[in-house]
Structures are given as C-alpha cells and as structure tokens.
PQR file of N, CA, C, O and H, with PARSE charges and radii, in Angstrom:
ATOM      1  N   MET A   1      86.164  38.083  70.559 -0.4000 1.5000
ATOM      2  CA  MET A   1      87.334  37.937  69.727 -0.0000 2.0000
ATOM      3  C   MET A   1      86.853  37.633  68.307  0.5500 1.7000
ATOM      4  O   MET A   1      86.176  36.634  68.063 -0.5500 1.4000
ATOM      5  N   SER A   2      87.212  38.499  67.398 -0.4000 1.5000
ATOM      6  CA  SER A   2      86.779  38.291  66.027 -0.0000 2.0000
ATOM      7  C   SER A   2      87.901  37.681  65.196  0.5500 1.7000
ATOM      8  O   SER A   2      89.079  37.765  65.546 -0.5500 1.4000
ATOM      9  H   SER A   2      87.763  39.310  67.596  0.4000 1.0000
ATOM     10  N   LEU A   3      87.510  37.075  64.107 -0.4000 1.5000
ATOM     11  CA  LEU A   3      88.473  36.440  63.223 -0.0000 2.0000
ATOM     12  C   LEU A   3      89.393  37.472  62.580  0.5500 1.7000
ATOM     13  O   LEU A   3      90.571  37.197  62.348 -0.5500 1.4000
ATOM     14  H   LEU A   3      86.553  37.006  63.823  0.4000 1.0000
ATOM     15  N   SER A   4      88.863  38.651  62.295 -0.4000 1.5000
ATOM     16  CA  SER A   4      89.694  39.679  61.665 -0.0000 2.0000
ATOM     17  C   SER A   4      90.798  40.174  62.611  0.5500 1.7000
ATOM     18  O   SER A   4      91.925  40.419  62.179 -0.5500 1.4000
ATOM     19  H   SER A   4      87.906  38.874  62.484  0.4000 1.0000
ATOM     20  N   LYS A   5      90.471  40.319  63.893 -0.4000 1.5000
ATOM     21  CA  LYS A   5      91.493  40.735  64.865 -0.0000 2.0000
ATOM     22  C   LYS A   5      92.549  39.646  65.041  0.5500 1.7000
ATOM     23  O   LYS A   5      93.739  39.937  65.154 -0.5500 1.4000
ATOM     24  H   LYS A   5      89.556  40.121  64.244  0.4000 1.0000
ATOM     25  N   LEU A   6      92.106  38.402  65.062 -0.4000 1.5000
ATOM     26  CA  LEU A   6      93.037  37.286  65.185 -0.0000 2.0000
ATOM     27  C   LEU A   6      93.944  37.211  63.955  0.5500 1.7000
ATOM     28  O   LEU A   6      95.152  37.009  64.085 -0.5500 1.4000
ATOM     29  H   LEU A   6      91.139  38.165  64.970  0.4000 1.0000
ATOM     30  N   TRP A   7      93.369  37.372  62.774 -0.4000 1.5000
ATOM     31  CA  TRP A   7      94.150  37.354  61.537 -0.0000 2.0000
ATOM     32  C   TRP A   7      95.166  38.493  61.533  0.5500 1.7000
ATOM     33  O   TRP A   7      96.320  38.292  61.156 -0.5500 1.4000
ATOM     34  H   TRP A   7      92.388  37.535  62.669  0.4000 1.0000
ATOM     35  N   ASP A   8      94.748  39.676  61.946 -0.4000 1.5000
ATOM     36  CA  ASP A   8      95.656  40.822  61.982 -0.0000 2.0000
ATOM     37  C   ASP A   8      96.815  40.568  62.941  0.5500 1.7000
ATOM     38  O   ASP A   8      97.968  40.853  62.620 -0.5500 1.4000
ATOM     39  H   ASP A   8      93.810  39.839  62.253  0.4000 1.0000
ATOM     40  N   ARG A   9      96.508  40.040  64.096 -0.4000 1.5000
ATOM     41  CA  ARG A   9      97.562  39.763  65.075 -0.0000 2.0000
ATOM     42  C   ARG A   9      98.514  38.692  64.558  0.5500 1.7000
ATOM     43  O   ARG A   9      99.724  38.796  64.758 -0.5500 1.4000
ATOM     44  H   ARG A   9      95.570  39.809  64.357  0.4000 1.0000
ATOM     45  N   ALA A  10      97.982  37.655  63.892 -0.4000 1.5000
ATOM     46  CA  ALA A  10      98.833  36.606  63.334 -0.0000 2.0000
ATOM     47  C   ALA A  10      99.704  37.155  62.204  0.5500 1.7000
ATOM     48  O   ALA A  10     100.872  36.785  62.082 -0.5500 1.4000
ATOM     49  H   ALA A  10      96.999  37.570  63.730  0.4000 1.0000
ATOM     50  N   TRP A  11      99.134  38.040  61.376 -0.4000 1.5000
ATOM     51  CA  TRP A  11      99.893  38.633  60.282 -0.0000 2.0000
ATOM     52  C   TRP A  11     101.070  39.451  60.813  0.5500 1.7000
ATOM     53  O   TRP A  11     102.191  39.326  60.318 -0.5500 1.4000
ATOM     54  H   TRP A  11      98.185  38.341  61.475  0.4000 1.0000
ATOM     55  N   TRP A  12     100.812  40.291  61.824 -0.4000 1.5000
ATOM     56  CA  TRP A  12     101.886  41.108  62.376 -0.0000 2.0000
ATOM     57  C   TRP A  12     102.890  40.261  63.147  0.5500 1.7000
ATOM     58  O   TRP A  12     104.067  40.614  63.210 -0.5500 1.4000
ATOM     59  H   TRP A  12      99.902  40.392  62.225  0.4000 1.0000
ATOM     60  N   GLY A  13     102.451  39.159  63.731 -0.4000 1.5000
ATOM     61  CA  GLY A  13     103.386  38.229  64.355 -0.0000 2.0000
ATOM     62  C   GLY A  13     104.332  37.629  63.319  0.5500 1.7000
ATOM     63  O   GLY A  13     105.523  37.454  63.580 -0.5500 1.4000
ATOM     64  H   GLY A  13     101.494  38.873  63.680  0.4000 1.0000
ATOM     65  N   PHE A  14     103.788  37.316  62.139 -0.4000 1.5000
ATOM     66  CA  PHE A  14     104.614  36.803  61.048 -0.0000 2.0000
ATOM     67  C   PHE A  14     105.578  37.879  60.548  0.5500 1.7000
ATOM     68  O   PHE A  14     106.730  37.582  60.231 -0.5500 1.4000
ATOM     69  H   PHE A  14     102.821  37.458  61.928  0.4000 1.0000
ATOM     70  N   MET A  15     105.114  39.123  60.477 -0.4000 1.5000
ATOM     71  CA  MET A  15     105.996  40.213  60.046 -0.0000 2.0000
ATOM     72  C   MET A  15     107.134  40.432  61.053  0.5500 1.7000
ATOM     73  O   MET A  15     108.263  40.722  60.659 -0.5500 1.4000
ATOM     74  H   MET A  15     104.178  39.365  60.734  0.4000 1.0000
ATOM     75  N   ILE A  16     106.836  40.294  62.343 -0.4000 1.5000
ATOM     76  CA  ILE A  16     107.875  40.401  63.370 -0.0000 2.0000
ATOM     77  C   ILE A  16     108.869  39.258  63.220  0.5500 1.7000
ATOM     78  O   ILE A  16     110.076  39.458  63.360 -0.5500 1.4000
ATOM     79  H   ILE A  16     105.919  40.058  62.663  0.4000 1.0000
ATOM     80  N   PHE A  17     108.363  38.055  62.933 -0.4000 1.5000
ATOM     81  CA  PHE A  17     109.230  36.909  62.687 -0.0000 2.0000
ATOM     82  C   PHE A  17     110.199  37.193  61.538  0.5500 1.7000
ATOM     83  O   PHE A  17     111.394  36.924  61.658 -0.5500 1.4000
ATOM     84  H   PHE A  17     107.383  37.893  62.819  0.4000 1.0000
ATOM     85  N   ILE A  18     109.697  37.729  60.437 -0.4000 1.5000
ATOM     86  CA  ILE A  18     110.549  38.033  59.294 -0.0000 2.0000
ATOM     87  C   ILE A  18     111.550  39.133  59.639  0.5500 1.7000
ATOM     88  O   ILE A  18     112.727  39.027  59.296 -0.5500 1.4000
ATOM     89  H   ILE A  18     108.726  37.947  60.340  0.4000 1.0000
ATOM     90  N   PHE A  19     111.095  40.186  60.312 -0.4000 1.5000
ATOM     91  CA  PHE A  19     111.980  41.292  60.666 -0.0000 2.0000
ATOM     92  C   PHE A  19     113.109  40.848  61.578  0.5500 1.7000
ATOM     93  O   PHE A  19     114.270  41.178  61.337 -0.5500 1.4000
ATOM     94  H   PHE A  19     110.138  40.272  60.591  0.4000 1.0000
ATOM     95  N   ILE A  20     112.779  40.101  62.623 -0.4000 1.5000
ATOM     96  CA  ILE A  20     113.802  39.632  63.564 -0.0000 2.0000
ATOM     97  C   ILE A  20     114.770  38.691  62.848  0.5500 1.7000
ATOM     98  O   ILE A  20     115.974  38.725  63.099 -0.5500 1.4000
ATOM     99  H   ILE A  20     111.836  39.832  62.818  0.4000 1.0000
ATOM    100  N   GLY A  21     114.241  37.852  61.959 -0.4000 1.5000
ATOM    101  CA  GLY A  21     115.101  36.952  61.204 -0.0000 2.0000
ATOM    102  C   GLY A  21     116.073  37.705  60.306  0.5500 1.7000
ATOM    103  O   GLY A  21     117.249  37.351  60.228 -0.5500 1.4000
ATOM    104  H   GLY A  21     113.262  37.825  61.755  0.4000 1.0000
ATOM    105  N   LEU A  22     115.589  38.738  59.632 -0.4000 1.5000
ATOM    106  CA  LEU A  22     116.472  39.520  58.764 -0.0000 2.0000
ATOM    107  C   LEU A  22     117.504  40.305  59.571  0.5500 1.7000
ATOM    108  O   LEU A  22     118.663  40.396  59.168 -0.5500 1.4000
ATOM    109  H   LEU A  22     114.633  39.025  59.696  0.4000 1.0000
ATOM    110  N   VAL A  23     117.098  40.865  60.692 -0.4000 1.5000
ATOM    111  CA  VAL A  23     118.049  41.578  61.556 -0.0000 2.0000
ATOM    112  C   VAL A  23     119.106  40.603  62.062  0.5500 1.7000
ATOM    113  O   VAL A  23     120.291  40.936  62.114 -0.5500 1.4000
ATOM    114  H   VAL A  23     116.156  40.792  61.020  0.4000 1.0000
ATOM    115  N   TRP A  24     118.674  39.398  62.435 -0.4000 1.5000
ATOM    116  CA  TRP A  24     119.622  38.394  62.897 -0.0000 2.0000
ATOM    117  C   TRP A  24     120.636  38.075  61.800  0.5500 1.7000
ATOM    118  O   TRP A  24     121.841  38.045  62.050 -0.5500 1.4000
ATOM    119  H   TRP A  24     117.712  39.128  62.392  0.4000 1.0000
ATOM    120  N   LEU A  25     120.138  37.837  60.578 -0.4000 1.5000
ATOM    121  CA  LEU A  25     121.040  37.489  59.482 -0.0000 2.0000
ATOM    122  C   LEU A  25     121.980  38.630  59.120  0.5500 1.7000
ATOM    123  O   LEU A  25     123.128  38.388  58.747 -0.5500 1.4000
ATOM    124  H   LEU A  25     119.159  37.861  60.375  0.4000 1.0000
ATOM    125  N   LYS A  26     121.515  39.860  59.223 -0.4000 1.5000
ATOM    126  CA  LYS A  26     122.334  41.006  58.834 -0.0000 2.0000
ATOM    127  C   LYS A  26     123.397  41.344  59.874  0.5500 1.7000
ATOM    128  O   LYS A  26     124.550  41.587  59.518 -0.5500 1.4000
ATOM    129  H   LYS A  26     120.582  40.056  59.526  0.4000 1.0000
ATOM    130  N   PHE A  27     123.031  41.364  61.144 -0.4000 1.5000
ATOM    131  CA  PHE A  27     123.932  41.889  62.159 -0.0000 2.0000
ATOM    132  C   PHE A  27     124.567  40.836  63.065  0.5500 1.7000
ATOM    133  O   PHE A  27     125.706  41.016  63.495 -0.5500 1.4000
ATOM    134  H   PHE A  27     122.094  41.166  61.434  0.4000 1.0000
ATOM    135  N   ILE A  28     123.880  39.764  63.361 -0.4000 1.5000
ATOM    136  CA  ILE A  28     124.403  38.807  64.336 -0.0000 2.0000
ATOM    137  C   ILE A  28     125.065  37.609  63.661  0.5500 1.7000
ATOM    138  O   ILE A  28     126.083  37.120  64.150 -0.5500 1.4000
ATOM    139  H   ILE A  28     122.955  39.617  63.012  0.4000 1.0000
ATOM    140  N   ASP A  29     124.517  37.132  62.563 -0.4000 1.5000
ATOM    141  CA  ASP A  29     125.035  35.942  61.907 -0.0000 2.0000
ATOM    142  C   ASP A  29     126.479  36.082  61.415  0.5500 1.7000
ATOM    143  O   ASP A  29     127.210  35.092  61.453 -0.5500 1.4000
ATOM    144  H   ASP A  29     123.689  37.529  62.166  0.4000 1.0000
ATOM    145  N   PRO A  30     126.929  37.247  60.958 -0.5600 1.5000
ATOM    146  CA  PRO A  30     128.347  37.315  60.562  0.2800 2.0000
ATOM    147  C   PRO A  30     129.320  37.064  61.722  0.5500 1.7000
ATOM    148  O   PRO A  30     130.454  36.645  61.490 -0.5500 1.4000
ATOM    149  N   TYR A  31     128.898  37.313  62.953 -0.4000 1.5000
ATOM    150  CA  TYR A  31     129.770  37.125  64.110 -0.0000 2.0000
ATOM    151  C   TYR A  31     129.536  35.783  64.807  0.5500 1.7000
ATOM    152  O   TYR A  31     130.480  35.136  65.261 -0.5500 1.4000
ATOM    153  H   TYR A  31     127.977  37.654  63.142  0.4000 1.0000
ATOM    154  N   ILE A  32     128.289  35.381  64.883 -0.4000 1.5000
ATOM    155  CA  ILE A  32     127.926  34.101  65.499 -0.0000 2.0000
ATOM    156  C   ILE A  32     127.226  33.291  64.421  0.5500 1.7000
ATOM    157  O   ILE A  32     126.074  33.570  64.089 -0.5500 1.4000
ATOM    158  H   ILE A  32     127.522  35.907  64.514  0.4000 1.0000
ATOM    159  N   ASN A  33     127.894  32.307  63.878 -0.4000 1.5000
ATOM    160  CA  ASN A  33     127.364  31.575  62.738 -0.0000 2.0000
ATOM    161  C   ASN A  33     126.417  30.461  63.197  0.5500 1.7000
ATOM    162  O   ASN A  33     126.789  29.288  63.214 -0.5500 1.4000
ATOM    163  H   ASN A  33     128.830  32.080  64.147  0.4000 1.0000
ATOM    164  N   CYS A  34     125.201  30.839  63.566 -0.4000 1.5000
ATOM    165  CA  CYS A  34     124.189  29.847  63.942 -0.0000 2.0000
ATOM    166  C   CYS A  34     122.824  30.368  63.503  0.5500 1.7000
ATOM    167  O   CYS A  34     122.154  31.100  64.232 -0.5500 1.4000
ATOM    168  H   CYS A  34     124.899  31.792  63.553  0.4000 1.0000
ATOM    169  N   VAL A  35     122.435  29.977  62.309 -0.4000 1.5000
ATOM    170  CA  VAL A  35     121.181  30.447  61.727 -0.0000 2.0000
ATOM    171  C   VAL A  35     119.983  29.885  62.483  0.5500 1.7000
ATOM    172  O   VAL A  35     118.981  30.577  62.660 -0.5500 1.4000
ATOM    173  H   VAL A  35     122.980  29.382  61.717  0.4000 1.0000
ATOM    174  N   TRP A  36     120.081  28.625  62.933 -0.4000 1.5000
ATOM    175  CA  TRP A  36     118.931  28.004  63.593 -0.0000 2.0000
ATOM    176  C   TRP A  36     118.573  28.700  64.897  0.5500 1.7000
ATOM    177  O   TRP A  36     117.402  28.744  65.274 -0.5500 1.4000
ATOM    178  H   TRP A  36     120.895  28.063  62.789  0.4000 1.0000
ATOM    179  N   THR A  37     119.547  29.234  65.575 -0.4000 1.5000
ATOM    180  CA  THR A  37     119.252  30.006  66.782 -0.0000 2.0000
ATOM    181  C   THR A  37     118.465  31.258  66.425  0.5500 1.7000
ATOM    182  O   THR A  37     117.552  31.645  67.155 -0.5500 1.4000
ATOM    183  H   THR A  37     120.498  29.199  65.269  0.4000 1.0000
ATOM    184  N   GLY A  38     118.809  31.891  65.315 -0.4000 1.5000
ATOM    185  CA  GLY A  38     118.056  33.056  64.849 -0.0000 2.0000
ATOM    186  C   GLY A  38     116.628  32.716  64.498  0.5500 1.7000
ATOM    187  O   GLY A  38     115.713  33.492  64.774 -0.5500 1.4000
ATOM    188  H   GLY A  38     119.551  31.576  64.723  0.4000 1.0000
ATOM    189  N   VAL A  39     116.428  31.549  63.886 -0.4000 1.5000
ATOM    190  CA  VAL A  39     115.070  31.117  63.551 -0.0000 2.0000
ATOM    191  C   VAL A  39     114.262  30.892  64.824  0.5500 1.7000
ATOM    192  O   VAL A  39     113.091  31.267  64.896 -0.5500 1.4000
ATOM    193  H   VAL A  39     117.171  30.918  63.662  0.4000 1.0000
ATOM    194  N   VAL A  40     114.880  30.286  65.815 -0.4000 1.5000
ATOM    195  CA  VAL A  40     114.189  30.035  67.089 -0.0000 2.0000
ATOM    196  C   VAL A  40     113.848  31.352  67.780  0.5500 1.7000
ATOM    197  O   VAL A  40     112.736  31.520  68.282 -0.5500 1.4000
ATOM    198  H   VAL A  40     115.830  29.981  65.756  0.4000 1.0000
ATOM    199  N   VAL A  41     114.792  32.281  67.808 -0.4000 1.5000
ATOM    200  CA  VAL A  41     114.549  33.580  68.446 -0.0000 2.0000
ATOM    201  C   VAL A  41     113.437  34.331  67.713  0.5500 1.7000
ATOM    202  O   VAL A  41     112.559  34.907  68.355 -0.5500 1.4000
ATOM    203  H   VAL A  41     115.695  32.145  67.401  0.4000 1.0000
ATOM    204  N   ALA A  42     113.462  34.332  66.393 -0.4000 1.5000
ATOM    205  CA  ALA A  42     112.434  35.017  65.617 -0.0000 2.0000
ATOM    206  C   ALA A  42     111.064  34.367  65.823  0.5500 1.7000
ATOM    207  O   ALA A  42     110.055  35.067  65.919 -0.5500 1.4000
ATOM    208  H   ALA A  42     114.176  33.864  65.871  0.4000 1.0000
ATOM    209  N   THR A  43     111.023  33.050  65.891 -0.4000 1.5000
ATOM    210  CA  THR A  43     109.757  32.347  66.129 -0.0000 2.0000
ATOM    211  C   THR A  43     109.197  32.672  67.506  0.5500 1.7000
ATOM    212  O   THR A  43     107.993  32.876  67.657 -0.5500 1.4000
ATOM    213  H   THR A  43     111.842  32.482  65.813  0.4000 1.0000
ATOM    214  N   ILE A  44     110.056  32.719  68.498 -0.4000 1.5000
ATOM    215  CA  ILE A  44     109.614  33.047  69.856 -0.0000 2.0000
ATOM    216  C   ILE A  44     109.066  34.469  69.904  0.5500 1.7000
ATOM    217  O   ILE A  44     108.027  34.706  70.520 -0.5500 1.4000
ATOM    218  H   ILE A  44     111.034  32.553  68.376  0.4000 1.0000
ATOM    219  N   CYS A  45     109.748  35.419  69.266 -0.4000 1.5000
ATOM    220  CA  CYS A  45     109.276  36.811  69.267 -0.0000 2.0000
ATOM    221  C   CYS A  45     107.924  36.946  68.578  0.5500 1.7000
ATOM    222  O   CYS A  45     107.024  37.599  69.105 -0.5500 1.4000
ATOM    223  H   CYS A  45     110.592  35.227  68.766  0.4000 1.0000
ATOM    224  N   GLY A  46     107.774  36.337  67.413 -0.4000 1.5000
ATOM    225  CA  GLY A  46     106.495  36.391  66.711 -0.0000 2.0000
ATOM    226  C   GLY A  46     105.388  35.680  67.475  0.5500 1.7000
ATOM    227  O   GLY A  46     104.251  36.151  67.520 -0.5500 1.4000
ATOM    228  H   GLY A  46     108.505  35.806  66.985  0.4000 1.0000
ATOM    229  N   GLY A  47     105.728  34.539  68.077 -0.4000 1.5000
ATOM    230  CA  GLY A  47     104.746  33.796  68.862 -0.0000 2.0000
ATOM    231  C   GLY A  47     104.314  34.538  70.112  0.5500 1.7000
ATOM    232  O   GLY A  47     103.139  34.505  70.478 -0.5500 1.4000
ATOM    233  H   GLY A  47     106.651  34.157  68.041  0.4000 1.0000
ATOM    234  N   LEU A  48     105.244  35.204  70.767 -0.4000 1.5000
ATOM    235  CA  LEU A  48     104.887  35.999  71.954 -0.0000 2.0000
ATOM    236  C   LEU A  48     103.970  37.152  71.593  0.5500 1.7000
ATOM    237  O   LEU A  48     103.051  37.475  72.346 -0.5500 1.4000
ATOM    238  H   LEU A  48     106.198  35.231  70.469  0.4000 1.0000
ATOM    239  N   TYR A  49     104.214  37.780  70.438 -0.4000 1.5000
ATOM    240  CA  TYR A  49     103.340  38.865  70.000 -0.0000 2.0000
ATOM    241  C   TYR A  49     101.925  38.342  69.763  0.5500 1.7000
ATOM    242  O   TYR A  49     100.950  38.976  70.166 -0.5500 1.4000
ATOM    243  H   TYR A  49     104.961  37.518  69.827  0.4000 1.0000
ATOM    244  N   LEU A  50     101.813  37.195  69.116 -0.4000 1.5000
ATOM    245  CA  LEU A  50     100.501  36.594  68.871 -0.0000 2.0000
ATOM    246  C   LEU A  50      99.844  36.179  70.189  0.5500 1.7000
ATOM    247  O   LEU A  50      98.656  36.429  70.394 -0.5500 1.4000
ATOM    248  H   LEU A  50     102.605  36.679  68.788  0.4000 1.0000
ATOM    249  N   TYR A  51     100.597  35.557  71.070 -0.4000 1.5000
ATOM    250  CA  TYR A  51     100.055  35.086  72.335 -0.0000 2.0000
ATOM    251  C   TYR A  51      99.540  36.235  73.202  0.5500 1.7000
ATOM    252  O   TYR A  51      98.450  36.146  73.768 -0.5500 1.4000
ATOM    253  H   TYR A  51     101.562  35.354  70.904  0.4000 1.0000
ATOM    254  N   THR A  52     100.317  37.308  73.308 -0.4000 1.5000
ATOM    255  CA  THR A  52      99.869  38.427  74.134 -0.0000 2.0000
ATOM    256  C   THR A  52      98.625  39.087  73.545  0.5500 1.7000
ATOM    257  O   THR A  52      97.761  39.548  74.291 -0.5500 1.4000
ATOM    258  H   THR A  52     101.202  37.381  72.848  0.4000 1.0000
ATOM    259  N   GLY A  53      98.526  39.139  72.237 -0.4000 1.5000
ATOM    260  CA  GLY A  53      97.337  39.720  71.611 -0.0000 2.0000
ATOM    261  C   GLY A  53      96.091  38.881  71.842  0.5500 1.7000
ATOM    262  O   GLY A  53      95.024  39.414  72.145 -0.5500 1.4000
ATOM    263  H   GLY A  53      99.229  38.764  71.631  0.4000 1.0000
ATOM    264  N   VAL A  54      96.227  37.568  71.699 -0.4000 1.5000
ATOM    265  CA  VAL A  54      95.085  36.679  71.938 -0.0000 2.0000
ATOM    266  C   VAL A  54      94.684  36.725  73.402  0.5500 1.7000
ATOM    267  O   VAL A  54      93.495  36.745  73.718 -0.5500 1.4000
ATOM    268  H   VAL A  54      97.094  37.134  71.453  0.4000 1.0000
ATOM    269  N   ARG A  55      95.659  36.742  74.296 -0.4000 1.5000
ATOM    270  CA  ARG A  55      95.351  36.817  75.725 -0.0000 2.0000
ATOM    271  C   ARG A  55      94.611  38.110  76.064  0.5500 1.7000
ATOM    272  O   ARG A  55      93.669  38.099  76.857 -0.5500 1.4000
ATOM    273  H   ARG A  55      96.625  36.726  74.039  0.4000 1.0000
ATOM    274  N   GLN A  56      95.038  39.225  75.461 -0.4000 1.5000
ATOM    275  CA  GLN A  56      94.364  40.507  75.692 -0.0000 2.0000
ATOM    276  C   GLN A  56      92.943  40.490  75.129  0.5500 1.7000
ATOM    277  O   GLN A  56      92.021  41.011  75.758 -0.5500 1.4000
ATOM    278  H   GLN A  56      95.803  39.234  74.817  0.4000 1.0000
ATOM    279  N   MET A  57      92.763  39.898  73.954 -0.4000 1.5000
ATOM    280  CA  MET A  57      91.420  39.813  73.365 -0.0000 2.0000
ATOM    281  C   MET A  57      90.490  38.978  74.233  0.5500 1.7000
ATOM    282  O   MET A  57      89.325  39.331  74.414 -0.5500 1.4000
ATOM    283  H   MET A  57      93.512  39.475  73.444  0.4000 1.0000
ATOM    284  N   LEU A  58      90.999  37.872  74.771 -0.4000 1.5000
ATOM    285  CA  LEU A  58      90.173  37.038  75.640 -0.0000 2.0000
ATOM    286  C   LEU A  58      89.844  37.751  76.948  0.5500 1.7000
ATOM    287  O   LEU A  58      88.743  37.606  77.479 -0.5500 1.4000
ATOM    288  H   LEU A  58      91.946  37.585  74.624  0.4000 1.0000
ATOM    289  N   ARG A  59      90.795  38.517  77.464 -0.4000 1.5000
ATOM    290  CA  ARG A  59      90.550  39.286  78.679 -0.0000 2.0000
ATOM    291  C   ARG A  59      89.484  40.347  78.429  0.5500 1.7000
ATOM    292  O   ARG A  59      88.607  40.551  79.268 -0.5500 1.4000
ATOM    293  H   ARG A  59      91.690  38.635  77.033  0.4000 1.0000
ATOM    294  N   ASP A  60      89.549  41.021  77.288 -0.4000 1.5000
ATOM    295  CA  ASP A  60      88.531  42.022  76.953 -0.0000 2.0000
ATOM    296  C   ASP A  60      87.157  41.390  76.776  0.5500 1.7000
ATOM    297  O   ASP A  60      86.147  41.976  77.165 -0.5500 1.4000
ATOM    298  H   ASP A  60      90.261  40.855  76.606  0.4000 1.0000
ATOM    299  N   LYS A  61      87.116  40.195  76.188 -0.4000 1.5000
ATOM    300  CA  LYS A  61      85.845  39.496  76.003 -0.0000 2.0000
ATOM    301  C   LYS A  61      85.237  39.125  77.356  0.5500 1.7000
ATOM    302  O   LYS A  61      84.025  39.231  77.539 -0.5500 1.4000
ATOM    303  H   LYS A  61      87.937  39.719  75.872  0.4000 1.0000
ATOM    304  N   ASP A  62      86.064  38.695  78.293 -0.4000 1.5000
ATOM    305  CA  ASP A  62      85.560  38.376  79.628 -0.0000 2.0000
ATOM    306  C   ASP A  62      85.022  39.596  80.337  0.5500 1.7000
ATOM    307  O   ASP A  62      84.034  39.503  81.066 -0.5500 1.4000
ATOM    308  H   ASP A  62      87.049  38.609  78.144  0.4000 1.0000
ATOM    309  N   LYS A  63      85.663  40.758  80.134 -0.4000 1.5000
ATOM    310  CA  LYS A  63      85.177  41.994  80.744 -0.0000 2.0000
ATOM    311  C   LYS A  63      83.839  42.408  80.156  0.5500 1.7000
ATOM    312  O   LYS A  63      82.981  42.929  80.869 -0.5500 1.4000
ATOM    313  H   LYS A  63      86.465  40.833  79.542  0.4000 1.0000
ATOM    314  N   GLU A  64      83.650  42.179  78.847 -0.4000 1.5000
ATOM    315  CA  GLU A  64      82.372  42.498  78.211 -0.0000 2.0000
ATOM    316  C   GLU A  64      81.249  41.618  78.735  0.5500 1.7000
ATOM    317  O   GLU A  64      80.113  42.069  78.882 -0.5500 1.4000
ATOM    318  H   GLU A  64      84.347  41.755  78.268  0.4000 1.0000
ATOM    319  N   ASP A  65      81.572  40.348  79.019 -0.4000 1.5000
ATOM    320  CA  ASP A  65      80.556  39.425  79.498 -0.0000 2.0000
ATOM    321  C   ASP A  65      80.093  39.751  80.906  0.5500 1.7000
ATOM    322  O   ASP A  65      78.977  39.401  81.290 -0.5500 1.4000
ATOM    323  H   ASP A  65      82.495  39.982  78.899  0.4000 1.0000
ATOM    324  N   MET A  66      80.930  40.410  81.673 -0.4000 1.5000
ATOM    325  CA  MET A  66      80.559  40.724  83.053 -0.0000 2.0000
ATOM    326  C   MET A  66      79.642  41.879  83.067  0.5500 1.7000
ATOM    327  O   MET A  66      79.207  42.308  84.135 -0.5500 1.4000
ATOM    328  H   MET A  66      81.837  40.694  81.361  0.4000 1.0000
TER
END
C-alpha cells in the first residue's frame, strides 16, 4: 500500500462526500429540511469508498506477500 494510492483514494472519497452533499442540498433538502442528515449520509458514502479501497489495497498486499 503506497501513500500515493491512499491519498488518491482519500481525495476521491472527499469528492464523493462533496457530490453527495450537493445532490442532497439540491434535490432532497427542499422536501425534507434536515441538512445534518445529508452531512451524515455524505460522510458515510465517502468513508465507505475510502474504507473499501484501503481494504482492497491491504488484501492485494497480503496476496503479494504469499
């Protein structure tokens, strides 16, 4: 697992967080007025993207070691 791959995955996780947040504010917030729920949903989506990428990188590293 290299630092550049980790940085890239974290960057795209942040971009997903921003995208989901903007989609929430544009389409869902006018009907359901709860911004904090949108922040939580966006954080979970970005965090899951980062988590799955790190898990895959660690799995690949274990396969290389074998």
